[in-house]
Steps between C-alpha positions, in 0.01 A plus 500: 500500500514134601206348693574375848342176628332596832285188530661383817606829661237465775729221642790735574558499879458834677309656205124553523343550156152486365397156378498461115122460493456838662748655265312351204170653621666841539640477145156402361332792670766755396522382142146419413271655766658832608164651554459282810799659662327833503146369558610334833791728579736201515823683506671450841237259637596178678486197270213354688295814441589489131391133472171586683422786267585298185301206628193726546549635148476154346214385734695273735378522861769491763420460866715359778870422563713380201822309490765586247383197291139629520615841378683330216186328393296823520762677292492226236118538476532881473765462224269262307209736517713806410651317206143408389413867505773591252409217262333627181210310356403593149142427395411575140199716436228263373359760265814510296511132430391377158177312487529133408 
């Protein structure tokens, strides 16, 4: 199956789609953090509710009115923190290292 470039599909007149940054957040959660979907019962929620739940999960405080650009920034911060959670850090056990 060939991949289709959808990078500029949000510019199609008469079609209202989710912005790419929101789709990327959805993919991140579904692929790497599916437990959050159940924890916050995210299925069927409005995207603003989803962003608020995920922001709370990664310790981002949200209060007030947000523009589309503000929400984009919040989503990028959420993505960064969720990606950091799935990063693996390997620290060797110091007791197994040979003494000098």
